[in-house]
Structure formats: structure tokens, C-alpha cells
Rosetta silent file (secondary structure, phi, psi, omega in degrees, C-alpha in Angstrom):
SEQUENCE: MKKNTLISGFAVAIALVSCKKNDTKMTSESYSTETTVTDENGKIDSVTTTSMEKTVDGKKVQEYSVPYKAVDGSRAKATFTDNGKSKTITLEANNNKFVLDFKKKTSEGEFYERNTISAETKGDSLLISQDNQVMHLARIK
SCORE:     score description
SCORE:     0.000 S_00000001
   1 L     0.000  -48.122  178.855  -40.506  -18.670  -39.945 S_00000001
   2 H   -62.905  -37.158 -178.935  -43.150  -21.400  -39.618 S_00000001
   3 H   -64.226  -40.469  178.981  -45.064  -19.795  -42.481 S_00000001
   4 H   -67.774  -42.188  179.254  -42.021  -19.945  -44.774 S_00000001
   5 H   -64.202  -40.780  178.699  -41.301  -23.588  -43.853 S_00000001
   6 H   -63.981  -46.642 -177.620  -44.966  -24.506  -44.430 S_00000001
   7 H   -63.177  -46.500 -179.430  -45.002  -22.720  -47.814 S_00000001
   8 H   -68.874  -34.276  178.429  -41.710  -24.296  -48.992 S_00000001
   9 H   -66.334  -41.632  177.272  -42.818  -27.757  -47.775 S_00000001
  10 H   -62.279  -40.157  179.247  -46.082  -27.316  -49.715 S_00000001
  11 H   -66.893  -38.440  176.901  -44.175  -26.263  -52.861 S_00000001
  12 H   -66.866  -42.748  178.213  -41.892  -29.320  -52.613 S_00000001
  13 H   -61.170  -43.256  175.980  -44.881  -31.630  -52.210 S_00000001
  14 H   -61.101  -41.280 -178.358  -46.559  -30.152  -55.262 S_00000001
  15 H   -66.772  -37.063  179.285  -43.361  -30.505  -57.275 S_00000001
  16 H   -68.945  -39.142  178.599  -43.027  -34.187  -56.281 S_00000001
  17 H   -66.631  -40.555 -176.546  -46.662  -34.992  -57.120 S_00000001
  18 H   -74.581  -12.935 -179.241  -46.482  -33.268  -60.493 S_00000001
  19 L   -96.062   62.372  178.213  -43.314  -35.187  -61.583 S_00000001
  20 L   -85.819  159.756 -177.270  -45.047  -38.476  -62.248 S_00000001
  21 L   -68.123  140.046  175.879  -43.665  -41.163  -64.567 S_00000001
  22 L   -90.830  118.559 -175.003  -44.600  -40.957  -68.252 S_00000001
  23 L   -98.234   22.203  179.434  -45.964  -44.362  -69.300 S_00000001
  24 L   -74.420  141.171 -179.288  -46.093  -43.854  -73.031 S_00000001
  25 L  -113.534  140.296  173.405  -44.792  -46.681  -75.127 S_00000001
  26 L   -77.092  118.325 -178.022  -43.294  -46.447  -78.594 S_00000001
  27 E  -130.046  139.330  169.838  -45.417  -48.563  -80.883 S_00000001
  28 E  -138.710  142.342 -179.732  -45.349  -49.200  -84.585 S_00000001
  29 E  -135.653  143.630  173.336  -47.478  -51.596  -86.562 S_00000001
  30 E  -137.915  137.167 -179.256  -47.606  -52.766  -90.150 S_00000001
  31 E  -123.922  148.081  171.413  -50.190  -54.980  -91.729 S_00000001
  32 E  -144.142  143.360  179.290  -50.455  -56.626  -95.158 S_00000001
  33 E  -136.772  134.999  175.593  -53.240  -58.724  -96.663 S_00000001
  34 E  -123.560  122.840  176.127  -53.255  -60.569  -99.986 S_00000001
  35 E  -117.391  128.786  178.664  -56.496  -61.956 -101.389 S_00000001
  36 E  -114.203  127.399  179.655  -56.516  -64.215 -104.415 S_00000001
  37 E  -111.418  124.077  179.186  -59.770  -64.931 -106.253 S_00000001
  38 E  -119.566  153.802 -179.923  -60.046  -67.916 -108.526 S_00000001
  39 E  -126.983  105.250  178.903  -62.816  -69.151 -110.797 S_00000001
  40 E  -110.238  108.798  177.314  -62.878  -72.879 -111.458 S_00000001
  41 L    53.631   44.569  176.414  -65.775  -73.949 -113.727 S_00000001
  42 L    86.733   -5.534  179.876  -68.075  -71.240 -112.486 S_00000001
  43 E  -101.194  115.247  179.857  -67.152  -71.767 -108.829 S_00000001
  44 E   -90.707  134.040 -177.919  -65.554  -68.683 -107.288 S_00000001
  45 E  -137.121  141.729  179.947  -63.144  -69.141 -104.443 S_00000001
  46 E  -126.136  150.391  177.158  -61.015  -66.673 -102.517 S_00000001
  47 E  -132.764  134.314 -179.005  -57.934  -67.073 -100.325 S_00000001
  48 E  -124.811  126.466  177.278  -56.614  -64.460  -97.951 S_00000001
  49 E  -113.254  130.467 -174.830  -53.128  -64.469  -96.449 S_00000001
  50 E  -124.826  141.833  173.796  -52.466  -61.909  -93.693 S_00000001
  51 E  -134.613  147.857 -179.198  -49.220  -60.771  -92.020 S_00000001
  52 E  -141.966  138.706  173.624  -48.684  -58.367  -89.154 S_00000001
  53 E  -129.599  127.730 -177.948  -45.558  -56.937  -87.546 S_00000001
  54 E  -129.999  136.899  176.739  -45.802  -54.934  -84.328 S_00000001
  55 E  -121.571  119.513  175.636  -43.006  -53.265  -82.335 S_00000001
  56 E  -120.552  118.261 -177.458  -43.637  -52.219  -78.743 S_00000001
  57 L    48.392   43.236  174.494  -40.679  -50.625  -76.918 S_00000001
  58 L    83.625   -1.495  179.576  -38.218  -52.245  -79.308 S_00000001
  59 E   -99.478  125.267 -177.772  -39.719  -55.794  -78.963 S_00000001
  60 E   -94.482  139.773  171.128  -40.969  -57.246  -82.298 S_00000001
  61 E  -126.371  119.163 -179.927  -43.942  -59.501  -82.680 S_00000001
  62 E  -111.156  138.007 -176.833  -44.424  -61.063  -86.105 S_00000001
  63 E  -144.928  130.275  172.327  -47.631  -62.874  -87.034 S_00000001
  64 E  -143.131  143.096 -175.602  -48.814  -64.321  -90.342 S_00000001
  65 E  -113.910  140.250 -178.121  -51.864  -66.428  -91.183 S_00000001
  66 E  -132.519  130.236  176.816  -52.027  -68.963  -93.959 S_00000001
  67 E   -84.205  141.106  177.207  -55.121  -70.892  -95.253 S_00000001
  68 E  -125.384  160.270  179.110  -54.805  -74.635  -95.759 S_00000001
  69 E  -134.062  135.969  178.238  -57.090  -77.209  -97.363 S_00000001
  70 E   -86.771  169.752 -179.908  -57.455  -80.900  -96.530 S_00000001
  71 L   -61.755  -34.420  179.755  -57.967  -83.696  -99.115 S_00000001
  72 L   -77.093   -0.925  179.287  -61.707  -83.844  -98.156 S_00000001
  73 L    99.288  -15.283 -179.373  -62.104  -80.134  -98.993 S_00000001
  74 L   -70.492  154.162 -174.079  -62.301  -78.881  -95.416 S_00000001
  75 E  -114.156  155.847  173.744  -60.346  -75.732  -94.598 S_00000001
  76 E  -144.557  156.308  178.028  -58.100  -74.626  -91.763 S_00000001
  77 E  -122.516  132.783  177.972  -56.189  -71.520  -90.953 S_00000001
  78 E  -113.226  126.237  177.886  -52.677  -71.590  -89.368 S_00000001
  79 E  -112.890  116.981  178.926  -51.386  -68.423  -87.652 S_00000001
  80 E   -96.918  127.225 -178.918  -47.653  -68.426  -86.946 S_00000001
  81 E  -124.701  132.833  178.721  -46.539  -66.034  -84.135 S_00000001
  82 E  -134.911  111.784 -175.393  -42.963  -65.148  -83.178 S_00000001
  83 L  -103.466   11.900  179.023  -42.455  -62.639  -80.317 S_00000001
  84 L    94.796  -33.132  176.658  -38.695  -63.110  -80.127 S_00000001
  85 L   -99.904  -38.131 -179.249  -38.819  -65.306  -77.010 S_00000001
  86 L  -142.405  155.709 -179.028  -41.221  -67.994  -78.171 S_00000001
  87 E  -122.471  139.538  176.995  -42.863  -69.213  -81.356 S_00000001
  88 E  -138.072  163.690  172.081  -46.362  -70.683  -81.619 S_00000001
  89 E  -129.565  132.695  176.697  -48.830  -71.858  -84.217 S_00000001
  90 E  -109.830  122.446 -179.908  -52.556  -71.411  -83.777 S_00000001
  91 E  -105.904  126.461 -176.677  -54.707  -73.820  -85.770 S_00000001
  92 E  -125.699  119.600  174.718  -58.354  -72.897  -86.407 S_00000001
  93 E  -157.357  145.860  177.315  -60.831  -75.335  -88.080 S_00000001
  94 L    50.129   45.036 -179.907  -64.386  -76.441  -87.522 S_00000001
  95 L    60.624   20.516  174.688  -64.924  -73.839  -84.776 S_00000001
  96 E  -113.342  151.167  179.659  -61.975  -75.300  -82.836 S_00000001
  97 E  -134.146  126.847  178.048  -58.748  -73.464  -81.922 S_00000001
  98 E  -129.825  133.674  178.005  -55.497  -75.170  -80.846 S_00000001
  99 E  -109.874  123.305  177.721  -52.264  -73.366  -79.880 S_00000001
 100 E  -116.180  150.105 -178.053  -49.080  -75.403  -80.246 S_00000001
 101 E   -95.928  145.055  174.029  -45.573  -74.468  -79.070 S_00000001
 102 E   -65.475  132.066  179.900  -42.449  -74.508  -81.247 S_00000001
 103 E  -112.623  -48.600 -177.989  -40.276  -77.488  -80.360 S_00000001
 104 E  -163.019  158.023  173.431  -37.547  -77.760  -83.029 S_00000001
 105 E   -87.654  133.005  177.509  -36.484  -76.911  -86.540 S_00000001
 106 L  -105.013  176.421 -176.206  -36.479  -79.868  -88.899 S_00000001
 107 L   -67.549  -28.468 -177.171  -34.601  -80.351  -92.127 S_00000001
 108 L  -110.131   -6.229 -176.784  -37.776  -79.445  -94.129 S_00000001
 109 E   178.136 -133.055 -179.563  -39.602  -77.067  -91.781 S_00000001
 110 E  -137.778  154.972 -176.989  -40.620  -76.696  -88.152 S_00000001
 111 E  -119.761  128.519  178.629  -42.204  -78.965  -85.519 S_00000001
 112 E  -123.045  148.052 -177.076  -44.831  -77.727  -83.035 S_00000001
 113 E  -157.947  143.472  168.860  -46.433  -79.665  -80.185 S_00000001
 114 E  -158.446  136.737 -175.917  -48.704  -79.252  -77.122 S_00000001
 115 L    49.982 -120.342 -175.851  -50.453  -82.031  -75.174 S_00000001
 116 L  -101.159    5.456 -175.625  -51.392  -84.758  -77.613 S_00000001
 117 E  -110.857  135.973  177.587  -51.450  -82.651  -80.766 S_00000001
 118 E  -131.918  155.670  174.928  -48.406  -81.994  -82.991 S_00000001
 119 E  -141.180  142.203  175.959  -47.903  -80.173  -86.317 S_00000001
 120 E  -134.010  130.887  178.664  -45.079  -80.127  -88.719 S_00000001
 121 E   -90.753  136.199  175.103  -44.534  -77.715  -91.581 S_00000001
 122 E  -141.117   93.930 -176.849  -42.946  -79.029  -94.711 S_00000001
 123 L    63.397 -118.915  177.875  -42.818  -76.462  -97.510 S_00000001
 124 L   -94.023   12.152 -178.266  -46.447  -75.859  -98.501 S_00000001
 125 E  -109.896  150.531  174.920  -47.723  -78.802  -96.452 S_00000001
 126 E  -131.266  121.956  178.776  -48.870  -78.957  -92.857 S_00000001
 127 E  -108.915  119.256 -179.921  -49.131  -82.383  -91.133 S_00000001
 128 E  -110.655  125.305 -179.953  -51.260  -82.461  -88.009 S_00000001
 129 E  -118.590  135.661  171.392  -51.108  -85.524  -85.733 S_00000001
 130 E  -146.613  125.523 -170.987  -53.354  -86.383  -82.867 S_00000001
 131 L    56.723 -118.296 -179.389  -53.333  -89.838  -81.286 S_00000001
 132 L  -109.039   12.316 -178.126  -52.854  -92.165  -84.234 S_00000001
 133 E  -103.012  136.006  175.137  -54.509  -89.925  -86.856 S_00000001
 134 E  -122.124  127.265  179.780  -52.544  -87.756  -89.284 S_00000001
 135 E  -107.331  124.105  177.084  -54.190  -84.994  -91.316 S_00000001
 136 E   -97.642  123.669  179.249  -52.393  -83.731  -94.431 S_00000001
 137 E  -119.924  139.119  177.942  -53.155  -80.148  -95.299 S_00000001
 138 E  -113.727  140.192 -179.746  -51.903  -78.230  -98.359 S_00000001
 139 E   -65.801  134.945 -177.096  -51.435  -74.537  -98.528 S_00000001
 140 L   -84.661  127.327 -177.291  -54.105  -72.922 -100.689 S_00000001
 141 L  -112.995    0.000    0.000  -52.509  -70.857 -103.524 S_00000001
């Protein structure tokens, strides 16, 4: 009797241990990249715009990067991210990276801000403000 109880208890323990939770997540990703090469008076220039859409367990994350150019010729990259709950913009220029949070939709675009830095999109323009300085950037086409 004890032997049967011991064997059945051991069988139940093995069954419980072998029924562990399956942690696989359904994931799908899609990427697209567009590179434009221009030649102005012998000077070759290229512009790359990248977009990514990722779905993990039914939650979508959309991200796209756009190159911008300032009046002085310096370049910056803006990456817009939307995960369904929050939207951010990541600005990269001169080996610096700033992440700004979405605050509101404006009549011409969107307004982002964090700490003392703000950015506003207006069509193909990006206006970045810090303290009393405003930098005008134009989307590179």
C-alpha cells in the first residue's frame, strides 16, 4: 500500500513539474529603408529614411527615423517612436542624444518636451528650442 502511494505521489510530482508555462511570445517585425543619392555639382550626398513596425503579443511599436539639416549645414536625425501608450522623439546630433516626450498635437504638427528642451514638428520642419535659442531644421529630401 505504501509502495503504491509512493509511486502515485512520485508520478503526480513528475506531471506537475513537466507542465511548466510556455513563455513564447508572438512577434512580427517589418522594416523599410529608403536611400536617396543626389549629385550637386560633383558633390555626392545620400539621405536614408528608416521605418520599423514591431508587434509583440498584439502590442504595436512603430518607429521611423528622418534626417534633418540646419541652415549652417549640420545634420541631425529624429526618430519618432509610438508604442501605443506613449510617443517620443529621439534627437541625435553632434554625438548627443536627447529623448523628448509627446505633449500635444498642434494645428501644424506635434509638440515634444523634456526638461529645458522642446521640439515642434511643422510639416517638413523641426523647430528645436533650448533656453532662448531656437534651431530651425529642414527635412532632407
